[in-house]
DOZA-46617 format. One line per 3 residues: number of its first residue (from 1); for each residue x, y, z of N, C-alpha, C. Coordinates in steps of 0.2 Angstrom, whole numbers, m for minus. Layout:
NUM) X:Y:Z:X:Y:Z:X:Y:Z; ...
This chain:
1) 772:741:396:774:734:395:779:732:401; 777:727:405:781:724:410:786:720:408; 792:721:411:798:717:409:797:711:414
4) 798:705:411:797:699:416:803:698:421; 801:696:427:807:695:432:811:689:430; 817:689:431:821:684:429:821:678:434
7) 819:672:432:818:666:436:825:664:439; 825:662:445:831:659:448:831:652:446; 836:650:442:837:643:439:841:639:444
10) 839:633:445:842:629:450:849:626:447; 854:627:450:861:625:448:861:618:446; 858:614:451:858:606:450:855:605:443
13) 849:608:442:846:606:435:850:609:429; 853:615:430:858:617:425:863:612:423; 866:609:429:872:604:428:869:598:425
16) 863:596:427:860:590:424:858:591:417; 856:596:415:854:598:408:860:598:404; 866:601:406:872:601:403:874:594:401
19) 874:590:407:876:583:406:871:579:401; 865:580:401:860:577:396:862:579:389; 864:585:388:866:588:382:873:586:380
22) 876:583:384:883:581:383:888:587:382; 887:591:387:891:597:387:895:597:393; 902:598:392:906:598:398:905:605:402
25) 902:604:408:900:610:412:906:615:413; 912:613:413:918:617:414:919:622:408; 915:621:402:916:625:396:910:630:396
28) 906:630:401:901:635:402:902:640:407; 902:647:405:903:652:410:898:652:415; 900:653:421:895:653:427:890:658:427
31) 891:664:423:885:669:423:881:668:417; 881:662:414:877:661:408:871:656:409; 866:656:406:860:652:406:860:649:399
34) 856:643:398:855:641:392:852:646:386; 849:651:389:846:656:384:850:662:383; 855:663:388:859:669:387:866:667:384
37) 868:661:384:874:658:382:875:659:374; 880:662:372:881:663:364:885:657:362; 883:651:361:887:646:359:883:641:355
40) 886:638:350:882:633:346:878:627:350; 881:626:356:878:621:360:872:623:364; 871:629:364:866:632:369:859:629:368
43) 857:628:361:850:625:360:849:618:363; 855:614:362:854:607:366:854:608:373; 857:613:376:856:614:383:849:616:385
46) 847:621:381:840:623:382:835:617:382; 836:613:377:831:607:376:831:602:382; 838:601:384:838:596:390:835:599:396
49) 836:606:397:833:609:403:826:609:402; 823:610:396:816:610:395:813:603:397; 817:598:396:814:591:397:814:590:405
52) 819:593:408:819:593:416:814:597:419; 813:603:417:808:607:420:805:612:415; 799:610:412:796:613:406:794:620:409
55) 791:621:415:788:627:417:794:632:418; 799:630:421:805:635:422:808:637:415; 808:632:411:811:633:404:807:639:401
58) 801:638:401:796:643:398:798:650:401; 798:651:407:799:657:410:806:660:408; 811:655:408:818:657:407:819:659:400
61) 815:656:395:816:658:388:813:665:387; 808:667:391:806:674:390:810:679:394; 813:677:399:817:681:403:824:682:401
64) 827:676:399:834:676:397:835:676:389; 830:675:386:831:674:378:832:681:375; 833:681:369:834:688:365:827:692:366
67) 828:698:366:822:703:366:818:702:360; 811:702:360:807:702:354:805:709:353; 802:710:346:800:717:344:793:718:348
70) 792:725:348:786:727:351:780:724:347; 781:724:340:775:721:336:774:714:338; 779:710:339:778:703:341:775:702:348
73) 777:706:352:774:706:359:767:708:359; 765:713:355:758:715:354:754:709:351; 757:706:346:753:700:343:753:694:348
76) 758:693:352:757:688:357:752:689:362; 751:696:364:746:698:369:739:699:366; 739:697:359:732:698:356:730:704:354
79) 734:709:354:732:716:351:733:717:344; 737:713:340:737:713:333:738:706:331; 738:705:324:738:698:322:745:696:321
82) 746:690:321:753:687:320:754:686:313; 758:690:310:760:690:303:765:685:302; 766:683:295:772:678:294:779:681:296
85) 780:687:295:786:690:297:787:689:305; 782:691:309:782:690:316:783:683:318; 779:678:314:780:671:316:787:669:315
88) 790:672:310:797:670:309:802:673:314; 800:679:316:804:682:322:803:677:328; 797:675:329:796:671:335:799:664:335
91) 800:661:329:803:655:328:810:655:329; 813:661:328:820:662:329:822:664:336; 818:669:339:819:671:346:816:667:351
94) 811:664:350:807:659:355:805:653:352; 810:649:350:808:643:346:803:638:349; 804:637:356:799:633:359:792:636:360
97) 792:642:361:785:645:361:782:645:354; 786:646:349:784:645:342:781:638:341; 785:633:343:783:626:342:776:625:346
100) 776:627:352:770:626:356:764:630:352; 765:636:350:759:639:346:757:635:340; 762:632:337:760:628:331:756:622:333
103) 758:619:338:755:613:340:748:615:342; 747:621:346:740:623:348:736:624:342; 739:627:337:735:629:330:733:622:327
106) 737:617:327:735:611:324:730:608:328; 731:608:334:725:605:339:719:608:338; 719:615:337:713:619:336:710:617:330
109) 714:616:324:711:615:318:708:608:318; 711:603:321:709:596:322:702:596:326; 702:600:331:695:601:335:690:603:330
112) 691:609:327:686:612:322:684:606:317; 689:603:314:687:597:309:683:592:312; 684:590:318:680:585:322:673:588:323
115) 673:594:325:666:597:326:662:597:320; 665:599:314:662:600:308:660:593:306; 664:588:307:662:581:305:656:579:309
118) 656:580:315:650:578:320:644:582:318; 644:588:316:639:592:313:636:589:307; 640:587:302:638:584:296:635:578:297
121) 637:574:302:634:567:304:627:568:306; 627:573:311:620:575:314:615:577:308; 618:582:304:614:584:298:611:578:294
124) 616:574:292:614:568:288:609:564:291; 610:563:298:606:558:302:599:561:302; 598:568:302:592:571:302:588:570:295
127) 592:570:290:589:569:283:588:562:281; 591:557:285:590:550:283:584:548:286; 580:545:282:573:542:284:574:536:289
130) 570:536:294:570:530:299:568:524:295; 569:518:298:566:512:295:559:512:294; 555:515:299:548:515:298:546:520:292
133) 550:525:291:548:530:286:550:526:279; 555:523:279:557:519:273:552:514:271; 549:510:276:544:505:275:538:509:272
136) 536:514:275:530:518:273:531:521:265; 537:523:264:539:525:257:539:520:252; 541:514:254:541:508:250:534:506:248
139) 530:506:254:523:504:253:519:509:248; 520:515:249:517:520:245:520:520:238; 526:518:237:529:517:230:526:511:227
142) 525:506:230:522:500:227:514:501:226; 511:505:230:504:507:228:503:511:222; 508:516:222:508:520:216:510:516:210
145) 514:512:210:516:508:204:510:503:202; 507:500:207:501:496:206:495:500:202; 494:506:205:489:511:202:491:512:195
148) 497:514:194:499:515:187:498:509:182; 500:503:185:499:497:180:491:496:179; 487:497:184:480:496:183:477:501:178
151) 480:507:179:478:512:174:480:511:167; 486:509:166:489:507:160:485:501:157; 484:496:161:480:490:159:473:492:157
154) 470:496:161:463:498:159:463:502:153; 468:506:151:468:510:145:469:505:139; 474:501:140:475:496:135:469:492:133
157) 465:490:138:459:486:137:454:490:134; 453:496:135:448:500:132:451:501:125; 457:503:123:460:503:117:458:497:113
160) 459:491:116:458:485:112:451:484:110; 446:486:115:439:486:113:437:490:108; 440:496:107:439:501:102:441:499:96
163) 447:496:95:450:494:89:447:488:86; 444:483:90:442:477:88:435:478:84; 433:475:79:427:476:76:421:474:80
166) 416:478:80:410:476:84:406:470:81; 404:466:84:400:460:82:393:461:83
């Protein structure tokens, strides 16, 4: 397993992120990053930095954030499944990555739902008769009803003849 190289964070962006998070830069040790700083304001600093430079924030979260378990790394790399315990670890140690995975899962589920809906529409459209087929069915139905009535009337007429006295 390769250890990620630590990205070089731009001091101007770190200062700007601290200001956005309303953190006095003089209270932040110079050897700290938003991901290595053990302070209650670190998450706000991380979020502000992420807003300024999402790609760098992603790399910094991996490089400077707390180490994750081997099991979680294996799940992230696709070698094992992401269990609920591993998802909890991810949400604690890599909250932004966890949130992105959640968004991706929701998006994938919505895509699958849309595809299923489209397939159902196609299937129903194939089963739905065309206007010409409906007209033909209606004509056949009218003809069948007329035959049935003629047959019933014919039988009723014959019964009437049989039941009336012959003259």
